[in-house]
N, C-alpha and C positions, 0 to 999 in steps of 0.2 A: 629435456621435455618434462620429466617428472618434477623437477624443481619449479618450473613455471606453473604446473598444475597445483603444486603445494602452495605457492604464493596466492593463487586464485582462491583456493579453499580458505586459507588464512584470512584473506581480505573479506571474503564472504562472511566468515564467522565473526570478524570484527564489526562489520556493518550490522549484522543481526544483533550483536551485543549492545551496540549504540542505541538501537531502537528499543530493545528491551529495557535498557537503563532509563530511557525517556519515559516509558510506561510506569516504571517503578517510581520515578521522580514525580510524575503526575499524580499517582495514587497516594503518595505520601505528602504531596503539596510542597516538594523541595524545589523552590523557585530558582535557587542558584544553579542547581544541576540542569534544570530545563534551559536556562539561559546559556549554559556552557555547551549544551548539545545542539541547540537550534541555531541556524544561521540568522543573523539579524534581518536579512532580507528574504526570509523563508517564502518560497513560492507555494501558494495554496490553491488547490482546485477542490471544489465541493460539488457533489451530486446528491441531492436529496432535498426534502422540505426544509425551509429556513428554520423551522422550529427544532430541527435535529442537528443544529450546528454545535453539538456538545463539546467537541474537541476545541473549537475556536473559543468557546466560552471559558474553557479551562486555561488555554494558553494566553488569552488576553486578560485574564483576571476578572472578566465580567461576572463570573459566578461566585466571587469571594464573599459577597454580602448577603447572599440568599441561601436557602436550604438546599440548593441544587447539588446533586451528587450524580456523577456519571463515572462508574468504574470502568476503567480501560483494562480489562482482563482478557488478554489474548487467548483464543481457543486454538489457533493454528498459526504458525509463523513459517513462511517460505521465503528463501532468499535467492536472487538471481544477480550475482555480482553486486552492483551498487544499489539495486532495487530490493527492498524488503517489503513483502506483502504480509499483512497481519489481518486475520479474521477474528471477529468476536461477536457477541450478542448481548443484549440487555433484555433479559426475560421479563422484567417488570414493565418495560415499555413495549414489548413485543417487536423489537427491532434487531436486525442483523446489520453489521457494519464491516467494511473492508477499508483498511488504510494501506496505501502504497507509498512508501517512503523512499527517497533518494538520498544516499549517504555519500559524501565526498570527503576524504581525508578526516574521517571521524566526526564530521559535522553533518547534520541533517539539513539539506538545502531545499527539499521539495516534499510536499505531502499531497496526495490525492485521496480524498475521503468520499466513500460511497455508502449510502444507507438504503437498506431493503432493496438491494440491487444484486442480481447475479453478475459476477465479473469473470471474464475470461481474459487471461493474459496470453499474448502471442509475441513471438519474436519477429520483428519486421525486417524483411530484406534477405533472409536466407533463401537461396535459390532451390526450387524443388527439382527432383530428378526430371530431366527433360526427355520425353519420349520422342520428340521430333523438333526440328527447328524450322522456322519459316523465314523466307526472305522478303515477306511483305512488310509494309511500313505500319503494321498494326502496333498499337500500344500493348505491351505485355502486362498482364495482371501482376500485381505484387503478391508474392507468396508470403503468408503469415502462418507459420506452424504453431499449433496449439502448444502451450507450455504449462498452463495451470488454469484451474477453474475453481471458483468458490463453491462452498457447500453451505447452503442456507440452513439455518436452524429450523427444525420442525415447528418450533413455537411461534415463528413469524406468522404462519398461516395465511399468507397472502400471495396473490399472483404478483410477481415482481418483474421489472424490465431487465433485460440482459444488456450488458455493455462489454465492449472489448477494449482492453488497454494494450497498446502495442509498445514494446520496449526494444 
């Protein structure tokens, strides 16, 4: 049992290291490392105004010919197995961001990107303690225990929508 737990911790640490290596490569504009870390068919979800697609501009090279600069300096990194959640903020633009990465076998296969949004992560499908059982044909609600919630920078200064990411 302890050995299985140790393997989970090691895998979690490796996944977090992959994501942090990606941020370092993005900040230093190390294109080769970025290509080695990202799956060629990266699945991308974006929530925010189109003008805030900074990460996409970095990854696609759309920002290489202009004075665009977006520092991806993580403030907080939290990992749940293959999911790595990273929070950051850009004080000059008054924005907060959250990236939720999925890492498989050392390669990033998915990113969900959120701007100026409060994000709550839940674990889908864990059963709650049952106080009673019913024999009726009702549809049972899905229990989603709270796992993590973002903390917005005080510098954003805006009312922001809240979203739930189920893993």
